[in-house]
C-alpha positions as CSV (number, residue, x, y, z in Angstrom):
1,M,-37.4,109.2,100.9
2,L,-34.2,109.0,99.5
3,T,-33.7,111.2,96.2
4,T,-31.7,111.5,93.2
5,K,-29.5,114.1,95.2
6,D,-29.7,112.3,98.2
7,A,-28.1,109.3,96.8
8,I,-25.3,111.1,95.0
9,R,-24.4,113.0,97.9
10,N,-24.8,109.9,100.3
11,R,-22.5,108.0,97.9
12,R,-18.8,106.7,99.1
13,S,-16.4,104.4,97.9
14,I,-16.2,101.7,100.5
15,R,-13.5,99.5,100.7
16,K,-14.9,97.7,104.5
17,F,-17.7,95.5,104.6
18,K,-19.3,93.6,106.9
19,P,-19.8,90.1,106.7
20,D,-23.4,90.1,106.2
21,Q,-24.6,88.3,102.9
22,V,-26.2,90.5,100.4
23,P,-29.6,89.0,99.4
24,D,-30.0,87.7,96.1
25,E,-33.0,90.0,95.7
26,C,-31.1,93.1,96.3
27,I,-28.4,92.2,93.7
28,K,-31.8,91.4,91.3
29,E,-32.5,94.7,91.7
30,L,-29.3,96.5,91.3
31,L,-28.6,94.5,87.8
32,E,-32.2,95.4,87.1
33,S,-31.2,99.3,87.1
34,A,-28.3,98.6,85.1
35,R,-30.8,96.8,82.3
36,L,-32.6,99.9,82.0
37,A,-29.5,102.0,81.4
38,P,-29.2,104.3,78.5
39,S,-26.6,103.2,75.8
40,G,-25.4,103.9,72.0
41,C,-28.3,103.1,69.7
42,N,-29.6,101.1,72.3
43,A,-26.9,98.7,71.7
44,Q,-27.0,97.4,75.5
45,P,-23.0,95.5,75.5
46,W,-23.0,95.2,79.3
47,R,-22.4,91.5,80.5
48,F,-22.4,90.8,84.6
49,K,-20.7,87.9,86.3
50,I,-21.8,87.5,89.7
51,I,-19.4,86.2,92.5
52,K,-19.5,85.0,95.9
53,Q,-17.3,82.3,95.8
54,A,-14.3,83.1,98.4
55,E,-11.8,81.7,96.5
56,I,-12.8,83.1,93.4
57,K,-13.2,86.8,94.8
58,L,-8.9,86.1,96.1
59,Q,-8.0,85.7,92.6
60,L,-10.2,88.9,91.8
61,A,-8.6,90.9,94.3
62,H,-5.2,89.4,93.3
63,A,-6.4,90.7,89.5
64,A,-6.8,93.7,91.4
65,Y,-3.3,94.6,91.8
66,D,-3.4,92.4,95.7
67,Q,-6.5,95.0,96.5
68,M,-7.7,92.6,99.1
69,F,-10.7,93.8,100.2
70,I,-12.5,93.3,97.1
71,A,-12.3,89.2,98.8
72,E,-13.6,90.9,101.9
73,A,-16.9,91.3,100.0
74,P,-19.4,89.7,100.0
75,V,-20.4,90.4,96.5
76,V,-18.5,91.0,93.5
77,I,-19.4,92.5,90.2
78,V,-17.2,91.8,87.5
79,C,-18.5,94.0,84.7
80,C,-18.1,93.7,80.9
81,A,-19.0,94.3,77.8
82,D,-19.7,92.2,75.0
83,I,-18.4,93.3,71.6
84,K,-19.6,90.9,69.4
85,G,-22.2,92.2,68.2
86,Y,-20.3,95.8,67.0
87,L,-17.8,93.5,65.4
88,D,-20.7,91.4,63.4
89,G,-23.3,93.9,63.1
90,S,-25.7,92.6,65.0
91,V,-26.0,95.6,67.7
92,S,-26.3,98.1,65.5
93,G,-29.8,100.1,66.5
94,A,-28.7,102.9,64.1
95,Q,-31.7,102.3,61.9
96,D,-34.2,102.0,64.4
97,L,-33.5,105.4,65.7
98,G,-34.2,106.9,61.9
99,K,-37.4,104.9,61.4
100,I,-39.1,106.2,64.3
101,K,-37.3,110.1,63.9
102,A,-36.1,110.0,66.9
103,V,-32.6,111.0,64.9
104,E,-32.5,113.0,61.8
105,D,-31.7,111.0,58.5
106,K,-27.8,112.8,58.0
107,I,-27.6,111.5,62.4
108,A,-28.7,107.7,61.5
109,K,-27.0,107.6,58.3
110,I,-23.3,108.7,60.3
111,L,-24.4,106.1,62.9
112,I,-24.6,103.3,60.4
113,K,-21.5,104.3,59.1
114,R,-19.4,104.2,62.0
115,A,-21.1,100.9,63.0
116,E,-19.6,99.7,60.0
117,Q,-16.4,100.9,60.3
118,A,-16.1,99.3,64.0
119,R,-16.1,95.8,62.5
120,S,-13.3,96.0,61.3
121,Y,-11.6,96.9,64.8
122,T,-10.1,94.4,67.3
123,L,-10.6,94.6,70.9
124,D,-8.4,97.3,72.4
125,Q,-9.7,99.7,69.8
126,I,-13.5,99.5,70.1
127,G,-13.6,98.1,74.2
128,P,-12.6,101.3,75.3
129,Q,-15.1,102.7,73.4
130,I,-18.3,100.2,74.3
131,A,-16.7,100.5,78.1
132,V,-18.5,104.6,78.1
133,N,-22.3,102.4,77.8
134,V,-21.0,100.1,80.9
135,A,-19.7,102.7,82.6
136,I,-23.5,104.1,83.2
137,A,-25.1,100.6,83.7
138,I,-22.2,100.5,86.7
139,E,-23.2,103.6,88.1
140,H,-27.1,103.0,87.9
141,M,-26.3,100.0,89.5
142,V,-24.1,102.0,93.0
143,L,-26.6,104.1,93.0
144,R,-29.5,102.2,93.5
145,A,-27.5,99.9,96.0
146,L,-28.2,102.9,98.1
147,D,-31.5,102.0,98.5
148,F,-30.7,98.9,99.9
149,G,-28.1,100.6,102.3
150,L,-25.5,98.9,100.7
151,G,-21.7,100.8,99.7
152,T,-19.9,100.0,96.6
153,C,-16.3,100.9,95.1
154,W,-15.4,101.5,91.3
155,I,-12.0,98.8,90.8
156,R,-10.9,100.3,87.2
157,L,-6.9,99.2,88.0
158,I,-7.6,95.5,87.2
159,K,-5.5,92.9,85.0
160,A,-8.2,92.2,82.6
161,D,-6.6,89.6,80.5
162,M,-6.0,87.8,84.4
163,I,-9.7,87.9,84.6
164,R,-11.0,86.9,81.2
165,S,-8.5,84.1,81.8
166,L,-10.0,83.5,84.9
167,F,-12.7,82.5,83.7
168,E,-11.7,81.6,80.3
169,W,-13.7,84.0,78.3
170,D,-12.8,84.7,74.4
171,E,-11.7,88.3,73.2
172,N,-15.6,89.4,72.4
173,I,-15.9,89.8,76.1
174,Y,-14.1,93.7,77.1
175,V,-13.1,93.6,81.7
176,V,-14.2,97.4,82.4
177,A,-14.8,97.0,86.1
178,L,-15.3,95.1,88.8
179,L,-17.5,96.3,91.9
180,P,-17.4,95.1,94.9
181,I,-20.6,95.5,97.1
182,G,-22.1,94.5,100.5
183,Y,-22.7,96.6,103.7
184,P,-20.9,98.9,104.9
185,A,-18.2,98.7,108.1
186,E,-16.9,102.2,107.6
187,S,-18.5,105.9,106.8
188,P,-16.0,107.4,104.9
189,E,-15.9,111.6,105.2
190,P,-16.9,113.2,101.6
191,R,-13.7,113.8,99.7
192,K,-12.8,117.5,98.1
193,R,-14.5,118.4,95.2
194,L,-13.7,121.1,92.6
195,P,-16.5,123.8,93.2
196,L,-18.4,124.4,90.1
197,D,-16.9,127.7,88.6
198,N,-13.6,125.5,88.1
199,L,-15.2,122.9,85.8
200,L,-17.4,125.8,83.8
201,I,-14.7,126.3,80.2
202,K,-14.6,130.0,79.8
C-alpha cells in the first residue's frame, strides 16, 4: 500500500503523457482531495476548471509560453483563487475560529482586522497572498494522483491575463497555476535535493 511518505518520494514532474484518457471518477477524486485542504480562516478560495478539449489545451500551452506538453496531457486543471469573498468580507472565518476557541480572542481580532483591510486590496495585491491556500489544495491533488498511477506537473510560468481572457473571467478570479494530468510516458530520475542540514537556519 502506498503511504504518504511513498507518494512524496515517488512524485515527479511529468512532461510526457500517454494518450489514454483519465476516468472522470479519478478527476473527481483529485478534486475531492483539494476540497479537503486547509486554508486560512477556512476561506476555501480555490476554484478549478477542468479542460479536456484539444483546442483549449493548445491555447493554455500558448499562455504558458508555448510549453507544448501541456496540450498533450489528457486533462489540464486550471487552478484559481476566487478573491471576491475577501474583498466583500463574506469568506472570513475569523469570527468562527474565535467562537469555537480554535484561536485565542486576541488572534481572532487580528485576523478580523486583516480581513477588513483586505477589502481595499486590488487583485494583484491580494491574489499572491490567497494563492498560498490554493497551492496547498493543488499539492493534495498532486499526491493523490499517484494513487491512480497518474502524473502531474505544476505550471506557474503562465500569462494569467491571457488565461482569464480565454475564459472571459472577471478580475475576481486569480489564476494560480495549470496542472496537466495523465498517465506518465516517462519515468524521470529524482532531481537533486539539498541535504536536511542545509535547510536548517542556525
